[in-house]
KOLROPA-942665 format. One line per field, with one value per residue (C-alpha): residue number from 1; x, y, z; residue in one letter. Coordinates in nm, 4 decimals. Layout:
BEGIN
resi <- c(NUM ...)
px <- c(X ...)
py <- c(Y ...)
pz <- c(Z ...)
resn <- c(a ...)
***
This chain:
BEGIN
resi <- c(1 2 3 4 5 6 7 8 9 10 11 12 13 14 15 16 17 18 19 20 21 22 23 24 25 26 27 28 29 30 31 32 33 34 35 36 37 38 39 40 41 42 43 44 45 46 47 48 49 50 51 52 53 54 55 56 57 58 59 60 61 62 63 64 65 66 67 68 69 70 71 72 73 74 75 76 77 78 79 80 81 82 83 84 85 86 87 88 89 90 91 92 93 94 95 96 97 98 99 100 101 102 103 104 105 106 107 108 109 110 111 112 113 114 115 116 117 118 119 120 121 122 123 124 125 126 127 128 129 130 131 132 133 134 135 136 137 138 139 140 141 142 143 144 145 146 147 148 149 150 151 152 153 154 155 156 157 158 159 160 161 162 163 164 165 166 167 168 169 170 171 172 173 174 175 176 177 178 179 180 181 182 183 184 185 186 187 188 189 190 191 192 193 194 195 196 197 198 199 200 201 202 203 204 205 206 207 208 209 210 211 212 213 214 215 216 217 218 219 220 221 222 223 224 225 226 227 228 229 230 231 232 233 234 235 236 237 238 239 240 241 242 243 244 245 246 247 248 249 250 251 252 253 254 255 256 257 258 259 260 261 262 263 264 265 266 267 268 269 270 271 272 273 274 275 276 277 278 279 280 281 282 283 284 285 286 287 288 289 290 291 292 293 294 295 296 297 298 299 300)
px <- c(-4.8244 -4.5278 -4.1937 -3.9156 -3.7160 -4.0075 -4.0638 -3.6950 -3.7039 -3.9944 -3.8117 -3.5011 -3.7000 -3.8932 -4.2353 -4.4393 -4.7725 -5.0061 -5.1391 -5.5067 -5.4166 -5.1297 -5.1816 -5.0588 -4.7346 -4.4803 -4.1195 -3.9840 -4.2060 -4.0313 -3.7438 -3.5577 -3.6838 -3.4660 -3.4369 -3.2543 -2.9851 -2.9403 -2.5973 -2.7546 -2.8794 -2.5378 -2.3697 -2.5848 -2.4936 -2.1171 -1.8993 -1.6492 -1.2993 -0.9576 -0.7417 -0.4403 -0.1371 -0.1559 0.0802 -0.0258 0.2032 0.1325 -0.0507 0.1772 -0.0955 -0.3220 -0.0385 0.0226 -0.3427 -0.3016 -0.0145 -0.0691 0.1183 0.0801 0.3913 0.5988 0.7066 1.0556 0.9149 0.6773 0.9614 1.2045 0.9324 0.8000 1.1506 1.1779 0.8332 0.9107 1.2539 1.1189 0.8463 1.0932 1.3391 1.0767 0.9157 1.2572 1.3103 0.9679 0.9198 0.5463 0.5732 0.7873 0.6365 0.5407 0.1908 0.3435 0.5257 0.2027 0.0298 0.3174 0.3022 -0.0745 -0.0368 0.2249 -0.0165 -0.2965 -0.0760 0.0697 -0.2734 -0.3678 -0.0402 0.0839 -0.0682 0.1786 0.4755 0.7218 0.5866 0.6279 0.9698 0.8758 0.9721 0.6811 0.8657 1.1505 0.8976 0.7035 1.0252 1.1434 0.8179 0.8703 1.2243 1.1602 1.2509 1.5586 1.8889 1.7330 1.9221 1.7371 1.7750 1.5827 1.2738 1.2443 1.3402 1.1554 1.2393 1.3970 1.7742 1.9787 2.2209 2.4830 2.4904 2.7897 2.6168 2.3019 2.5003 2.6858 2.3606 2.2028 2.4999 2.4990 2.1297 2.1508 2.4334 2.2490 1.9357 2.1321 2.3131 1.9778 1.8259 2.1371 2.1318 1.7790 1.8889 1.6799 1.7652 2.0264 1.8061 1.5532 1.7822 1.9823 1.6937 1.4917 1.7759 1.8554 1.4893 1.4356 1.7506 1.6146 1.2892 1.4264 1.2877 1.6055 1.8130 1.5746 1.5903 1.9702 2.0114 1.6913 1.8938 2.0224 1.6634 1.5616 1.8392 1.7416 1.3769 1.4823 1.6802 1.4108 1.0652 0.9177 1.0810 0.8042 0.5392 0.7103 0.8081 0.4515 0.3195 0.5493 0.4579 0.0848 0.1175 0.2241 -0.0860 -0.4547 -0.5891 -0.2951 -0.0527 -0.2080 -0.1621 0.1974 0.2756 0.1399 0.3663 0.6622 0.5823 0.4840 0.7214 0.6167 0.2964 -0.0374 0.0415 0.3915 0.2662 0.1713 0.5353 0.6038 0.3010 0.3966 0.7681 0.7881 0.4622 0.3669 0.6237 0.4827 0.1933 0.4090 0.6680 0.4337 0.5614 0.2489 -0.0876 -0.2714 -0.0392 -0.0893 -0.4679 -0.4744 -0.2308 -0.4516 -0.7506 -0.5472 -0.3881 -0.7303 -0.8440 -0.5243 -0.5697 -0.9280 -0.8171 -0.5307 -0.7571 -0.9992 -0.7152 -0.5811 -0.9272 -0.9892 -0.6424 -0.6658 -0.6464 -0.5301 -0.8244 -0.7118 -0.3359 -0.1207 -0.0271 0.3263)
py <- c(-2.8016 -2.5848 -2.7522 -2.6154 -2.5133 -2.3273 -2.1381 -2.0562 -1.9293 -1.6993 -1.5721 -1.4895 -1.3280 -1.1142 -1.2720 -1.4467 -1.6253 -1.5502 -1.8426 -1.8774 -2.0645 -1.8824 -2.0915 -2.3947 -2.2378 -2.5090 -2.4913 -2.4058 -2.0950 -1.9514 -1.7481 -1.4328 -1.1314 -1.0054 -0.6664 -0.8319 -0.9954 -0.7687 -0.6122 -0.2672 -0.3510 -0.4765 -0.1641 0.0518 -0.1425 -0.1754 0.1322 0.1649 0.0513 0.1010 -0.2098 -0.0931 0.0859 0.4608 0.6735 0.9975 1.1989 1.3487 1.6799 1.8939 2.1521 1.8806 1.7474 2.0953 2.1918 2.2772 2.5177 2.8951 2.9372 2.7412 2.5682 2.7941 2.7001 2.5974 2.3570 2.2102 2.1603 1.9697 1.7730 1.6564 1.5450 1.3380 1.1919 1.0818 0.9449 0.7413 0.5920 0.4950 0.3483 0.1279 0.0281 -0.0839 -0.2964 -0.4588 -0.5593 -0.5750 -0.5184 -0.2077 -0.0506 0.3090 0.2635 0.1589 0.4931 0.6759 0.5123 0.5950 0.9575 0.9667 0.8106 1.0740 1.3516 1.1967 1.1517 1.4997 1.6619 1.4744 1.5340 1.8758 2.0538 1.8850 2.0835 1.8278 1.8833 2.2609 2.2441 1.9905 2.0919 1.9541 1.9536 1.7479 1.5202 1.4445 1.4027 1.1477 0.9564 0.9606 0.8200 0.5669 0.2757 0.4321 0.2777 -0.0311 -0.3496 -0.6433 -0.8507 -0.5889 -0.6378 -1.0128 -1.0946 -1.3138 -1.3434 -1.0066 -1.0151 -0.9620 -0.6702 -0.5459 -0.1760 -0.1316 -0.3099 -0.1031 0.2211 0.1131 0.0267 0.3556 0.5543 0.3621 0.4247 0.7875 0.8515 0.6669 0.8767 1.2012 1.1199 1.0399 1.3714 1.5759 1.4329 1.5685 1.9135 1.9041 2.1952 2.0879 2.2050 1.9432 1.6685 1.6465 1.6036 1.3875 1.1400 1.1279 1.0687 0.7958 0.6099 0.5593 0.3856 0.0311 -0.2106 -0.4257 -0.1119 0.0137 -0.3189 -0.3165 0.0387 0.2019 0.4735 0.5989 0.6277 0.8224 1.0738 1.1013 1.1701 1.4565 1.6116 1.5422 1.4903 1.4229 1.0813 0.9783 1.0513 0.8981 0.5822 0.5297 0.6018 0.3388 0.0729 0.1317 0.0109 -0.3289 -0.3665 -0.4242 -0.5267 -0.3796 -0.5505 -0.8858 -0.8198 -0.7075 -1.0079 -1.2342 -1.0566 -1.1098 -1.4802 -1.5321 -1.8265 -2.0025 -2.1817 -2.0053 -1.9884 -1.8535 -1.4991 -1.5764 -1.6252 -1.2686 -1.1434 -1.3387 -1.2600 -0.9090 -0.7168 -0.8209 -0.5712 -0.2665 -0.2028 -0.1510 0.0510 0.3213 0.6674 0.8833 0.8585 0.8561 0.5950 0.3679 0.4034 0.3190 0.0326 -0.1226 -0.1227 -0.2610 -0.5310 -0.6480 -0.6855 -0.8732 -1.1153 -1.1919 -1.2576 -1.4872 -1.6859 -1.7385 -1.8339 -2.0908 -2.2394 -2.2683 -2.4131 -2.6776 -3.0174 -3.2086 -3.4519 -3.6161 -3.6129 -3.8950 -3.8676 -3.7589)
pz <- c(-2.2530 -2.3573 -2.3225 -2.1074 -2.4156 -2.5684 -2.2443 -2.2234 -2.5800 -2.4968 -2.1902 -2.3931 -2.6712 -2.4247 -2.4833 -2.2160 -2.2044 -1.9197 -1.7252 -1.6457 -1.3281 -1.1572 -0.8483 -1.0460 -1.1692 -1.2458 -1.1210 -1.4647 -1.4725 -1.1687 -1.3092 -1.2295 -1.4202 -1.7017 -1.5341 -1.2441 -1.4498 -1.7496 -1.8090 -1.7836 -1.4362 -1.3275 -1.4598 -1.2364 -0.9236 -0.9729 -0.9438 -1.2306 -1.1379 -1.2889 -1.2798 -1.4781 -1.3410 -1.3318 -1.5379 -1.3712 -1.1496 -0.8097 -0.8111 -0.5971 -0.5373 -0.3963 -0.1828 -0.0375 -0.0088 0.3615 0.3027 0.3018 -0.0264 -0.3479 -0.4835 -0.7045 -1.0613 -0.9445 -0.6866 -0.9416 -1.1876 -0.9668 -0.7854 -1.1222 -1.2237 -0.9052 -0.9615 -1.3173 -1.2243 -0.9313 -1.1479 -1.4207 -1.1697 -1.0045 -1.3349 -1.4589 -1.1487 -1.1811 -0.8161 -0.7465 -0.3731 -0.4283 -0.7376 -0.8150 -0.6779 -0.3458 -0.3419 -0.4261 -0.1306 0.1034 -0.0107 0.0379 0.3838 0.4640 0.3770 0.5815 0.8879 0.8501 0.8415 1.1596 1.3469 1.2372 1.5382 1.7745 1.9024 1.7684 1.4139 1.3974 1.2290 0.9627 0.6087 0.4083 0.0756 0.2253 0.3961 0.0764 -0.1198 0.1375 0.0875 -0.2899 -0.2690 0.0077 -0.2226 -0.3826 -0.2803 -0.1216 -0.1807 -0.3346 -0.0178 0.1809 -0.0375 -0.0095 0.3470 0.5934 0.8714 0.9420 0.8902 1.2026 1.1771 1.4154 1.5028 1.2751 0.9858 1.0362 1.0334 0.7213 0.5429 0.6461 0.5160 0.1893 0.1205 0.2319 -0.0149 -0.2930 -0.2433 -0.2195 -0.5450 -0.7067 -0.5967 -0.6763 -1.0268 -1.0624 -0.9405 -0.6251 -0.3903 -0.1329 0.1562 0.0416 -0.0912 0.2313 0.4803 0.2386 0.1824 0.5543 0.6429 0.3829 0.4876 0.8413 0.7455 0.7554 1.0166 1.0425 1.1030 1.3683 1.5499 1.5325 1.6609 1.7931 1.9653 1.6300 1.5075 1.8182 1.7538 1.3876 1.4779 1.7048 1.4192 1.1588 1.3131 0.9672 1.0002 1.2416 0.9816 0.6780 0.8643 0.9898 0.6397 0.4907 0.7443 0.7091 0.3505 0.4861 0.7021 0.6326 0.2925 0.1016 0.3388 0.2523 -0.1193 -0.0701 0.1483 -0.1259 -0.3764 -0.1462 -0.1191 -0.4834 -0.5261 -0.2064 -0.1078 -0.0609 0.3106 0.2525 0.2990 0.6592 0.7478 0.6472 0.8405 1.1526 1.1474 1.0041 0.9855 1.3380 1.4725 1.2957 1.5319 1.8416 1.6498 1.5207 1.6168 1.5809 1.7542 1.4236 1.2788 1.5762 1.5580 1.1881 1.2410 1.5099 1.2766 0.9862 1.2009 1.3242 0.9626 0.8810 1.1689 1.0698 0.7134 0.8126 1.0464 0.7598 0.5275 0.7735 0.8183 0.4449 0.3802 0.6535 0.4824 0.7898 0.7841 0.4587 0.5194 0.6499 1.0128 1.0875)
resn <- c(m p t f l s k l h r r l s g t t k s s s s p e h t s p e d i t t s s s q v s p s h l s t t l a p r t y s r t d r l i n l s a l l s d q p l s p n p y q r e w f s r v n v a v r k h l d d q g i l s h d y e h v l r v t m n t q r l w l a e k h h t w a r d v d v m a m y t a a l v c c i g e e e k e r h v s p i p t l t e m e a e k e q d r q c n a i r d f l n g l k v p p q v a g p a s y t a s f l s l p r e r a n p e a l d v a m k d l p a l k i v q d a l r l d s l g a m g i v r a a n y a s e e t a l g m l k l v d e r f v h y l r l m k t k t g k k e a e k a w t f m q e f t e g l l e q a d c e d i l e k k)
***
């Protein structure tokens, strides 16, 4: 009778020996066919993925695909300068939760929300170039403490106003240095400086006034907060809590991200946030269950 090793050798070499009594097949004869486990088979079932960071810039024509006119050469030129400068700035800082790909997702979210909300009366005066520029510079001028905070820092109205002014000026200087048209740099810097959650909690009335002056703020703020919810929110929370325990991310979810759902400003943003928050809750429940080691720990 052939040994197990000899049978295995025949399997690997692609040769088999038929059995005259298939009804008496031994356990070692029952194997998975090579076509089911071959690399070529796996390659046909798994879609190709890119795991490295992208070095490509935003296609302005794709971003403005809903507009009646294509972007002109001047718009392409200064928008590209902003794009490159933002990427370099964030790459130099090296903060995973606030990297260039985070900005790309915020910009993409902005486009998606805009396309869904632009029919509303409040959106008719939105300057799309200023709106997308605000999305691009949403991380410019942020202080380090704002990127690694849990729980949310408590600010007074005066502190919130001071922080808003500081970031607005920092963004405007950044855009002016890149020769962005003033009619874009001004609204974009003002919009981006009002995205902060701690500042909104400190002075919601100031945000309400800002949204009346610049309705694009509703869209960009929702777009930013959507990137902290759902699957991507879980990854970003883990990056925030990289120096804590495996459950450290849940503190950020419970104390910061939990507020985003009720603070969404657009109907589409709220709908997407509800779906993303449900996913997040299911994940955290599973994480807590898998991390529960109470049965083998000493009693307090």
